[in-house]
C-alpha positions as CSV (number, residue, x, y, z in Angstrom):
1,M,32.5,34.5,-98.4
2,T,30.3,37.1,-100.3
3,T,26.7,36.0,-101.1
4,D,26.0,37.6,-104.4
5,I,23.2,35.7,-106.7
6,A,26.3,34.0,-108.5
7,S,27.9,32.3,-105.5
8,K,24.5,31.5,-104.1
9,D,23.6,29.7,-107.6
10,R,27.0,27.8,-107.7
11,V,26.6,23.8,-107.9
12,V,29.4,21.4,-108.3
13,Q,29.2,18.1,-109.8
14,L,31.7,15.9,-108.0
15,G,31.8,13.2,-111.1
16,P,30.0,12.2,-114.3
17,G,26.6,11.4,-113.5
18,L,26.3,12.3,-110.0
19,A,23.8,14.9,-108.5
20,A,24.7,18.6,-108.8
21,I,25.0,19.9,-105.2
22,P,25.1,23.4,-104.2
23,E,28.3,24.7,-103.5
24,R,27.0,26.6,-100.6
25,L,26.1,23.2,-99.1
26,L,29.4,21.9,-99.9
27,L,31.1,24.8,-97.9
28,A,29.1,24.5,-95.1
29,H,30.0,20.8,-94.8
30,A,33.7,21.9,-94.7
31,R,32.6,24.3,-91.7
32,G,31.2,21.6,-89.9
33,E,28.1,22.9,-90.4
34,V,25.8,20.1,-91.8
35,L,23.4,17.4,-90.1
36,F,22.3,14.5,-92.2
37,I,18.7,13.3,-91.5
38,C,18.1,9.4,-92.9
39,G,14.8,8.0,-93.6
40,A,14.0,4.4,-94.7
41,G,15.3,4.9,-98.2
42,I,19.0,4.2,-96.9
43,S,17.9,1.3,-95.4
44,R,16.6,-0.5,-98.3
45,P,19.7,-1.4,-100.2
46,A,20.6,-3.5,-97.1
47,G,17.1,-5.6,-97.6
48,L,14.7,-3.6,-95.2
49,P,11.9,-2.5,-96.3
50,D,10.3,1.1,-96.5
51,F,6.8,2.4,-94.4
52,R,4.6,1.0,-97.1
53,Q,6.2,-2.4,-97.5
54,L,6.7,-2.9,-93.4
55,V,3.1,-2.3,-93.4
56,I,2.6,-4.8,-95.9
57,E,4.6,-7.6,-93.9
58,V,3.0,-6.7,-90.4
59,Y,-0.3,-7.5,-91.8
60,A,1.3,-10.9,-93.4
61,K,1.7,-11.7,-90.4
62,L,-1.0,-10.5,-88.2
63,D,-4.2,-10.1,-90.6
64,A,-4.0,-12.5,-93.8
65,S,-7.3,-11.4,-95.4
66,T,-6.5,-7.7,-95.2
67,H,-3.1,-8.7,-96.2
68,S,-4.4,-10.1,-99.2
69,V,-6.1,-7.0,-100.3
70,L,-2.8,-4.6,-99.8
71,T,-0.8,-7.0,-101.9
72,G,-3.1,-6.5,-105.0
73,L,-2.9,-2.4,-104.5
74,P,-0.3,-1.0,-107.3
75,S,2.7,1.2,-105.3
76,G,1.3,4.5,-106.8
77,T,-2.2,4.5,-105.5
78,C,-4.0,7.3,-104.7
79,N,-7.5,8.3,-103.1
80,Q,-9.0,7.6,-106.6
81,W,-8.2,3.9,-106.1
82,H,-11.0,1.5,-105.2
83,A,-9.8,-1.6,-103.8
84,N,-12.2,-4.5,-103.7
85,C,-12.7,-5.3,-99.9
86,A,-15.5,-7.9,-100.0
87,G,-15.3,-10.2,-97.0
88,L,-13.4,-7.6,-94.8
89,T,-15.0,-5.9,-91.8
90,D,-15.8,-2.2,-91.6
91,Q,-12.6,-1.8,-89.4
92,Q,-10.6,-3.5,-92.0
93,T,-12.0,-1.8,-94.8
94,A,-11.0,1.4,-93.1
95,E,-7.4,0.5,-93.1
96,V,-7.3,-0.1,-96.4
97,K,-8.6,3.0,-97.4
98,R,-5.9,4.6,-95.2
99,F,-3.7,2.6,-96.8
100,I,-4.3,3.9,-100.1
101,L,-4.1,7.3,-98.6
102,G,-0.5,6.6,-97.7
103,D,-1.3,7.2,-93.9
104,Y,0.9,4.5,-92.8
105,D,1.2,5.6,-89.4
106,V,-2.6,5.6,-89.0
107,V,-3.0,2.3,-90.5
108,L,-0.7,0.8,-87.9
109,G,-2.3,2.5,-85.2
110,M,-5.8,1.5,-86.4
111,L,-4.5,-2.1,-86.3
112,E,-3.0,-1.7,-83.0
113,R,-6.2,-0.3,-81.8
114,R,-8.3,-3.2,-83.1
115,L,-5.9,-6.0,-82.1
116,D,-4.5,-5.0,-78.9
117,D,-7.1,-2.2,-77.8
118,Q,-4.4,0.2,-77.0
119,A,-1.0,1.4,-78.0
120,R,2.0,-0.1,-75.8
121,G,5.6,-1.4,-76.1
122,D,4.8,-4.9,-76.1
123,S,1.5,-4.7,-78.5
124,Q,1.2,-7.7,-81.5
125,V,2.3,-4.7,-84.1
126,R,5.3,-3.5,-81.9
127,R,6.6,-6.7,-81.4
128,T,6.2,-7.9,-85.3
129,V,7.6,-4.9,-86.4
130,A,10.8,-5.7,-84.5
131,A,10.8,-9.1,-85.8
132,I,10.6,-7.9,-89.2
133,L,13.8,-5.7,-88.8
134,R,15.9,-8.2,-86.7
135,S,15.2,-10.7,-89.8
136,G,16.3,-8.6,-92.3
137,A,19.6,-6.9,-93.1
138,V,22.6,-7.6,-90.9
139,S,25.0,-6.1,-93.0
140,P,25.0,-2.0,-93.7
141,A,25.0,-0.7,-97.3
142,A,27.3,1.2,-99.3
143,I,25.2,4.1,-98.7
144,H,25.3,3.9,-94.6
145,K,29.1,3.9,-94.7
146,A,29.6,6.7,-97.0
147,L,26.9,8.9,-94.7
148,I,28.6,7.8,-91.3
149,T,31.8,9.4,-93.1
150,L,30.1,12.5,-94.1
151,A,28.5,12.5,-90.7
152,D,32.0,13.8,-89.2
153,R,31.8,17.4,-88.4
154,G,35.6,17.7,-87.2
155,G,36.1,16.2,-84.1
156,A,32.6,14.6,-83.6
157,K,30.5,12.5,-85.8
158,T,26.7,13.3,-85.3
159,I,24.0,12.0,-87.5
160,V,20.0,11.7,-87.3
161,T,17.8,9.1,-88.1
162,T,14.2,7.8,-88.4
163,N,14.8,4.5,-88.6
164,F,14.9,2.0,-85.9
165,D,17.5,-0.1,-87.4
166,L,21.3,0.0,-86.1
167,L,22.9,-0.1,-89.5
168,L,24.7,3.1,-89.4
169,Q,26.3,2.0,-86.3
170,T,27.3,-1.1,-87.7
171,A,28.8,0.8,-90.4
172,A,30.9,2.9,-88.3
173,Q,31.9,-0.1,-86.7
174,R,33.3,-1.7,-89.5
175,L,35.1,1.5,-90.8
176,R,36.6,1.7,-87.2
177,L,34.8,5.0,-86.3
178,P,32.7,3.9,-83.2
179,V,29.6,6.0,-82.2
180,E,27.3,6.2,-79.5
181,T,23.8,5.8,-80.1
182,Y,20.8,7.8,-78.6
183,S,17.4,7.4,-78.8
184,L,14.6,9.5,-78.0
185,G,14.9,11.3,-74.3
186,S,18.2,10.2,-74.0
187,I,19.1,12.1,-77.4
188,P,21.6,15.1,-76.7
189,R,20.4,18.5,-76.9
190,P,21.7,20.1,-80.4
191,S,24.7,22.2,-80.0
192,R,28.5,23.2,-81.6
193,N,29.8,21.4,-79.2
194,S,31.3,17.6,-79.2
195,E,29.1,16.5,-76.5
196,F,26.4,16.8,-79.8
197,S,27.6,13.3,-81.5
198,G,26.3,9.9,-82.2
199,V,23.7,8.3,-83.9
200,L,20.3,9.7,-82.6
201,H,17.3,7.6,-83.3
202,I,14.5,10.4,-83.1
203,H,12.0,8.1,-83.6
204,G,13.5,5.3,-81.7
205,A,15.8,2.4,-82.0
206,M,15.6,-1.3,-81.7
207,D,16.8,-2.5,-78.6
208,K,20.0,-4.2,-78.6
209,S,18.3,-7.4,-76.9
210,P,15.5,-9.3,-78.6
211,E,14.2,-10.1,-75.2
212,R,13.3,-6.4,-74.8
213,S,10.6,-4.2,-76.3
214,S,11.8,-1.3,-78.2
215,E,10.1,2.3,-78.0
216,F,9.2,3.4,-81.2
217,I,7.5,6.2,-82.8
218,L,5.6,4.1,-85.2
219,S,1.6,5.2,-85.2
220,D,-0.4,8.0,-85.5
221,Q,-1.0,8.3,-81.6
222,D,2.8,8.2,-81.3
223,F,3.6,11.0,-83.4
224,G,0.7,12.7,-82.0
225,E,2.6,12.1,-78.3
226,F,6.1,13.4,-79.3
227,Y,5.2,15.9,-82.0
228,L,2.2,17.4,-80.9
229,R,1.9,16.9,-76.9
230,R,5.2,16.3,-75.8
231,R,7.1,18.4,-79.0
232,V,10.0,16.4,-78.2
233,V,10.9,15.7,-82.0
234,P,9.9,19.4,-83.2
235,D,11.7,21.2,-80.5
236,F,14.9,18.8,-81.5
237,I,14.3,19.8,-85.3
238,Y,14.3,23.7,-84.3
239,D,17.1,23.7,-82.4
240,A,19.3,21.6,-84.8
241,A,18.0,23.9,-87.9
242,R,19.2,26.9,-86.0
243,L,22.8,25.8,-85.9
244,Y,23.1,23.3,-88.8
245,H,22.1,23.0,-92.7
246,L,20.0,19.8,-92.6
247,V,20.2,17.4,-95.4
248,L,17.2,14.7,-95.6
249,V,18.6,11.4,-97.4
250,G,16.3,8.7,-98.2
251,Y,12.6,10.2,-97.9
252,S,9.8,10.8,-100.5
253,A,7.9,13.8,-99.8
254,N,4.6,11.6,-99.0
255,D,6.5,9.4,-96.1
256,P,4.8,9.8,-92.9
257,P,7.8,10.7,-91.0
258,M,8.5,13.1,-93.5
259,R,5.2,15.1,-93.3
260,Y,5.6,15.5,-90.0
261,L,9.4,16.6,-90.1
262,L,8.4,19.0,-92.7
263,N,5.2,20.4,-91.1
264,A,7.7,20.8,-87.7
265,V,10.5,23.0,-89.7
266,A,7.7,24.6,-91.8
267,A,5.9,26.1,-88.8
268,D,8.9,27.1,-87.0
269,G,10.2,28.7,-90.4
270,K,7.2,31.2,-90.4
271,R,8.0,32.3,-86.9
272,F,11.8,32.8,-86.6
273,D,13.8,33.9,-89.3
274,D,17.3,32.3,-88.2
275,L,16.6,28.7,-89.3
276,K,19.6,27.7,-92.0
277,E,18.7,26.5,-95.2
278,R,17.4,23.0,-95.8
279,F,18.2,20.4,-98.3
280,T,17.0,17.2,-99.5
281,F,18.0,14.3,-102.2
282,F,15.2,13.9,-104.5
283,G,15.4,11.2,-107.0
284,T,13.4,10.9,-110.3
285,N,13.8,8.9,-113.5
286,T,12.7,11.6,-115.4
287,P,12.8,15.3,-114.8
288,D,9.6,16.7,-112.8
289,A,9.4,20.3,-112.3
290,V,6.6,19.6,-110.1
291,A,7.8,17.9,-107.9
292,L,10.9,20.2,-107.6
293,A,8.3,22.9,-106.7
294,D,6.6,21.2,-104.3
295,W,9.7,20.8,-102.3
296,N,10.7,24.1,-102.7
297,G,7.3,25.2,-101.5
298,R,7.9,23.3,-98.4
299,G,11.0,25.3,-97.3
300,I,13.2,22.7,-98.4
301,T,15.8,23.0,-101.3
302,P,15.9,19.8,-103.6
303,I,19.0,18.1,-104.8
304,H,18.0,16.0,-107.9
305,Y,19.5,12.8,-109.2
306,D,18.6,10.3,-111.5
307,S,16.9,7.5,-109.5
308,T,17.1,4.8,-112.3
309,N,19.3,1.5,-111.5
310,A,17.9,1.6,-107.6
311,H,19.1,4.8,-106.8
312,D,22.9,4.3,-107.7
313,A,23.4,7.7,-108.5
314,L,22.7,8.7,-104.7
315,R,24.6,6.1,-103.6
316,A,27.9,7.1,-105.5
317,T,27.2,11.1,-105.2
318,L,27.7,10.7,-101.3
319,E,30.7,8.1,-101.5
320,R,32.2,10.4,-103.6
321,W,31.5,13.4,-101.2
322,A,32.9,11.4,-98.5
323,A,36.2,10.4,-100.3
324,L,36.5,14.2,-101.4
325,S,35.4,15.8,-97.9
326,A,37.2,19.0,-96.4
327,I,37.2,17.1,-93.2
328,N,38.1,13.8,-93.2
329,G,38.4,12.7,-97.4
330,K,41.4,11.2,-98.8
331,K,43.7,13.8,-100.0
332,E,45.5,11.6,-102.6
333,I,42.2,11.4,-104.6
334,V,42.1,15.3,-104.1
335,D,45.3,15.5,-105.9
336,K,44.7,13.0,-108.4
337,E,41.9,15.0,-109.3
338,L,43.5,18.2,-109.6
339,R,46.3,16.5,-111.9
340,R,43.7,15.3,-114.2
341,I,41.8,18.6,-114.3
342,I,45.1,20.6,-115.4
343,K,46.1,18.4,-118.2
344,I,44.6,20.5,-120.6
345,S,43.9,24.2,-120.5
346,R,40.9,25.9,-118.7
347,S,39.5,27.2,-121.6
348,K,39.3,23.6,-123.1
349,A,38.1,22.1,-119.6
350,K,34.4,20.8,-118.8
351,D,32.4,23.2,-116.9
352,S,32.3,20.4,-114.2
353,D,35.9,20.3,-113.9
354,R,36.5,24.1,-113.9
355,D,33.9,24.0,-111.3
356,L,35.3,21.3,-108.9
357,F,38.7,23.0,-109.4
358,D,37.5,26.4,-108.2
359,H,35.9,24.3,-105.2
360,F,38.8,22.9,-104.0
361,F,40.6,26.0,-103.7
362,R,37.4,28.1,-102.6
363,R,36.8,25.7,-99.6
364,G,40.2,25.4,-98.5
365,N,42.2,27.3,-95.5
366,A,45.6,29.3,-96.2
367,S,47.8,25.9,-95.3
368,E,45.6,23.8,-98.1
369,R,45.6,26.6,-100.3
370,V,49.2,26.4,-100.4
371,R,49.8,22.9,-100.8
372,L,47.7,22.5,-103.3
373,S,49.2,25.6,-105.1
374,V,52.6,23.5,-105.0
375,L,50.8,20.6,-106.6
376,I,49.7,22.1,-109.7
377,S,52.6,24.4,-110.3
378,A,54.7,21.2,-110.1
379,A,52.2,19.6,-112.5
380,K,53.1,22.6,-115.0
381,A,49.3,23.9,-114.8
382,E,48.7,26.1,-117.8
383,F,48.6,30.1,-116.8
384,D,45.0,30.0,-117.1
385,W,44.4,27.6,-114.1
386,L,47.1,29.7,-112.1
387,D,45.0,32.9,-113.3
388,A,41.7,31.2,-111.6
389,L,43.6,30.2,-108.7
390,V,44.5,33.9,-107.8
391,E,41.1,35.0,-108.9
392,V,39.3,32.2,-106.4
393,C,41.8,33.2,-103.4
394,A,40.7,37.0,-103.9
395,E,37.4,36.0,-103.9
396,S,37.6,34.5,-100.5
397,E,39.6,37.5,-99.1
398,R,36.9,40.0,-100.4
399,G,34.3,37.8,-98.6
400,R,36.1,38.0,-95.2
401,K,36.4,41.7,-95.6
402,L,32.7,42.3,-95.9
């Protein structure tokens, strides 16, 4: 396909109230060239904490006095906030200040060094983190099921997560789509081959046995070890970004894992020109042009959605995308949409319906286009829809010749 300005700027809204997705991303997904990277936000609907709340819950179990201070801090605190640390030691006060800055990995590292004098797999902090996650959700949320469906790139299901929980695997099992689980050093090297598949826990995963300790990238020392010294995660991300369009889901720009991921990608983006475009789903309850510019400035294309109602629009967008997927979506839903769209003339249809109609034909191979053409002809589509079909097909032919 030609990459003129018009095609680069095209977006498709898969349904009312859903996020408008760049069509170039939808087309890349149809070709099996998209890799989702999932953060803590996808597991919150299932009852698990995000990084901030996880830190608070760890302190609730290990340090009641510091916990009482942390729980009094509003969620939007910043470095101008002054907490009342009366009665805390200097070390505890330093941890509170780091918490206010949002350096949650540093906070856990400081707590671990204070309580255990070193970072290791069986530290109090790590055992507590594992216990919190084990006592939380056991059932995946709807967003897990949508993402594991979208992870199918045609013959292999591959999805990356910085979460420790196993909810994506559980979602796959319940959908009868079994996948393998890989963590840290066992993760396969990115490639286009079917061997590059499974749920890939780049920050570690819960051990299925509660009797064994789990290896996590959790503290600042862990991030330094795996991102800076060994470069395990940055090298994985760089290789993946050369082969796939990375799509971030369930992160905020200030999440510690996101900061490290962005730094890894941004550094390679300056040195190499073969990285594919990266995207993130970014939710706000009001328009925020500055936040969108911030994502763009970090080399990530933001896909905005309305975050009200507990980010329901994100869940609905991903579910709809999965249902309409060119790889393993439901043809009956696509057919139903086309019949609905062509009930009126193209000139009277909504822009979103015209865009969706064009997209169904633009993404399809020759046999799928023939099938859909027969469908709309049998449904007695008006000539302006048929004219649009001819133009979309001609556009694709021009693109293939360039």
